[in-house]
C-alpha positions as CSV (number, residue, x, y, z in Angstrom):
1,X,0.0,0.0,0.0
2,X,1.4,3.4,-0.9
3,X,1.7,6.3,1.5
4,X,-1.2,8.2,0.0
5,X,-3.6,5.3,0.4
6,X,-2.4,4.7,4.0
7,X,-2.9,8.3,4.9
8,X,-6.4,8.3,3.4
9,X,-7.3,5.2,5.5
10,X,-5.7,6.7,8.6
11,X,-7.7,9.9,8.1
12,X,-11.0,8.1,7.6
13,X,-10.4,6.0,10.7
14,X,-9.8,9.2,12.7
15,X,-12.8,10.9,11.3
16,X,-15.1,7.9,12.0
17,X,-13.9,7.9,15.6
18,X,-14.9,11.6,16.0
19,X,-11.3,12.8,16.0
20,X,-9.8,16.1,14.7
21,X,-7.2,15.9,11.9
22,X,-4.6,18.3,10.6
23,X,-4.5,17.9,6.8
24,X,-3.5,19.4,3.5
25,X,-6.5,20.8,1.7
26,X,-6.7,21.9,-2.0
27,X,-5.6,25.4,-0.7
28,X,-3.8,25.7,2.6
29,X,-3.3,23.4,5.6
30,X,-6.6,22.8,7.5
31,X,-8.1,21.4,10.7
32,X,-10.9,19.0,10.0
33,X,-13.5,16.7,11.4
34,X,-16.7,15.0,10.5
35,X,-19.1,17.9,9.6
36,X,-22.0,16.0,11.0
37,X,-20.5,15.4,14.4
38,X,-21.2,18.4,16.8
39,X,-18.7,17.2,19.4
40,X,-15.9,17.1,16.9
41,X,-16.9,20.5,15.5
42,X,-16.8,22.0,19.0
43,X,-13.3,20.6,19.5
44,X,-12.1,22.5,16.4
45,X,-13.5,25.8,17.8
46,X,-11.7,25.1,21.1
47,X,-8.4,24.2,19.3
48,X,-8.5,27.4,17.2
49,X,-9.7,29.5,20.1
50,X,-12.3,30.7,17.6
51,X,-15.6,32.4,18.4
52,X,-18.4,30.0,17.9
53,X,-20.3,32.7,16.0
54,X,-17.8,32.4,13.2
55,X,-18.9,29.6,11.0
56,X,-16.5,27.3,9.1
57,X,-16.3,25.8,5.6
58,X,-17.1,22.2,4.7
59,X,-15.6,20.2,1.9
60,X,-17.4,17.9,-0.5
61,X,-15.9,15.7,-3.2
62,X,-18.7,16.3,-5.9
63,X,-21.3,18.8,-6.8
64,X,-23.9,16.0,-6.8
65,X,-23.7,15.9,-3.0
66,X,-24.6,19.6,-2.6
67,X,-28.3,18.8,-2.4
68,X,-27.7,16.6,0.6
69,X,-26.5,19.6,2.7
70,X,-28.3,22.6,1.2
71,X,-32.1,22.9,0.9
72,X,-31.9,24.5,-2.6
73,X,-28.9,24.9,-4.8
74,X,-29.3,27.7,-7.4
75,X,-28.3,26.8,-11.0
76,X,-25.8,29.6,-11.0
77,X,-23.9,27.8,-8.3
78,X,-23.4,24.7,-10.5
79,X,-22.2,27.1,-13.3
80,X,-19.7,28.9,-11.1
81,X,-18.3,25.6,-9.7
82,X,-18.0,24.2,-13.2
83,X,-16.3,27.2,-14.8
84,X,-13.9,28.3,-12.1
85,X,-10.3,27.0,-12.1
86,X,-9.4,28.3,-8.6
87,X,-10.7,26.9,-5.3
88,X,-14.2,28.4,-4.8
89,X,-16.2,28.4,-1.6
90,X,-19.9,29.2,-1.9
91,X,-22.0,30.2,1.1
92,X,-25.5,28.8,0.7
93,X,-28.6,29.7,2.6
94,X,-30.6,27.0,4.4
95,X,-28.1,24.3,5.4
96,X,-29.3,20.8,6.4
97,X,-28.0,17.5,7.6
98,X,-24.9,19.0,9.3
99,X,-23.8,19.5,12.9
100,X,-25.9,22.4,14.3
101,X,-22.9,24.2,15.7
102,X,-21.4,24.3,12.2
103,X,-24.3,26.1,10.6
104,X,-24.2,29.9,10.8
105,X,-26.8,31.8,12.9
106,X,-28.6,32.8,9.6
107,X,-28.8,29.1,8.6
108,X,-26.1,29.3,5.9
109,X,-23.1,27.0,5.3
110,X,-20.0,27.6,3.3
111,X,-19.1,24.7,1.0
112,X,-16.2,24.0,-1.3
113,X,-16.2,21.1,-3.8
114,X,-12.6,19.9,-4.0
115,X,-10.7,18.0,-6.7
116,X,-7.5,17.5,-4.7
117,X,-6.5,13.8,-4.8
118,X,-6.2,13.3,-1.0
119,X,-9.2,15.4,0.0
120,X,-11.5,14.0,-2.6
121,X,-10.6,10.4,-1.7
122,X,-11.1,10.9,2.0
123,X,-14.5,12.6,1.6
124,X,-15.7,10.0,-1.0
125,X,-14.6,7.0,1.1
126,X,-15.7,8.5,4.4
127,X,-19.1,9.3,2.9
128,X,-19.7,12.6,4.7
129,X,-18.4,16.1,4.3
130,X,-15.5,17.3,6.4
131,X,-14.9,20.6,8.1
132,X,-12.1,22.7,6.6
133,X,-10.8,25.7,8.6
134,X,-7.3,27.1,8.4
135,X,-4.9,25.3,10.7
136,X,-4.1,28.4,12.8
137,X,-5.2,30.0,16.1
138,X,-7.7,32.7,15.4
139,X,-6.1,35.9,14.3
140,X,-2.8,34.2,13.1
141,X,-1.8,33.9,9.4
142,X,-3.2,30.9,7.5
143,X,-0.5,28.2,7.0
144,X,0.5,27.7,3.4
145,X,2.6,24.6,4.2
146,X,2.7,22.2,7.2
147,X,5.9,24.0,8.4
148,X,3.8,27.2,8.9
149,X,1.4,25.4,11.3
150,X,1.7,26.6,14.9
151,X,3.1,24.0,17.3
152,X,0.1,24.7,19.6
153,X,-2.2,23.5,16.8
154,X,-0.2,20.4,16.0
155,X,-0.1,19.3,19.6
156,X,-3.9,19.7,20.0
157,X,-5.2,17.7,17.0
158,X,-5.7,13.9,17.2
159,X,-4.0,13.0,13.9
160,X,-1.5,14.8,11.6
161,X,-1.6,13.7,8.0
162,X,1.9,12.7,6.8
163,X,1.6,13.9,3.2
164,X,2.6,17.0,1.3
165,X,4.3,18.8,4.2
166,X,6.3,21.1,1.8
167,X,3.8,21.3,-1.0
168,X,2.2,24.7,-1.7
169,X,-1.3,24.4,-3.4
170,X,-2.2,28.0,-3.0
171,X,-0.8,31.1,-1.3
172,X,-4.2,32.0,0.1
173,X,-7.5,30.5,1.2
174,X,-10.2,30.0,-1.4
175,X,-12.4,32.7,-3.1
176,X,-15.6,33.0,-1.1
177,X,-19.0,33.9,-2.7
178,X,-22.3,34.3,-0.8
179,X,-25.3,33.0,-2.6
180,X,-28.7,34.6,-2.0
181,X,-32.0,32.8,-2.1
182,X,-32.8,34.7,-5.3
183,X,-29.8,33.2,-7.1
184,X,-27.8,36.5,-6.9
185,X,-24.4,36.4,-5.3
186,X,-21.7,38.6,-3.8
187,X,-18.0,38.1,-3.5
188,X,-17.0,38.0,0.2
189,X,-13.3,37.2,-0.3
190,X,-11.6,37.5,-3.7
């Protein structure tokens, strides 16, 4: 078994056990957990020292799975995801089937569909979305490589993925767009 497959299996085992992982996303290094497990989500808030009023992103491996976690997906969202070549996070109104403490107070959820080999495989085989939030303490810079992750974060997670520690996928987090119920959208983070 190659290292990639071993890390995918280790990550899935940790997620199934309600653990928090430190992992390479399609953009920067992230802290993740089962997005349907409220205890695991709460641990992420605690690790990051993040205000629970600030929601986090979830990752999916395919656009077909959006309808399982959002009441209504506007057609424009499918077009935007299909046409963009950069990591794109979309904030959708009316989230469902996720940990309640992950959903924003207005009922919305931020979702990014990933094509990264590791992330896609973990999500597909795990069968649920995973939380993705930058692997930093609130207020600190987002870590582009594993070596930029604070020791305080590394020591508090349950599992550290041993892949791509020096790889740079992106120099910044994803672009974020907020989708309105009317299908209109605004750019929150270019």
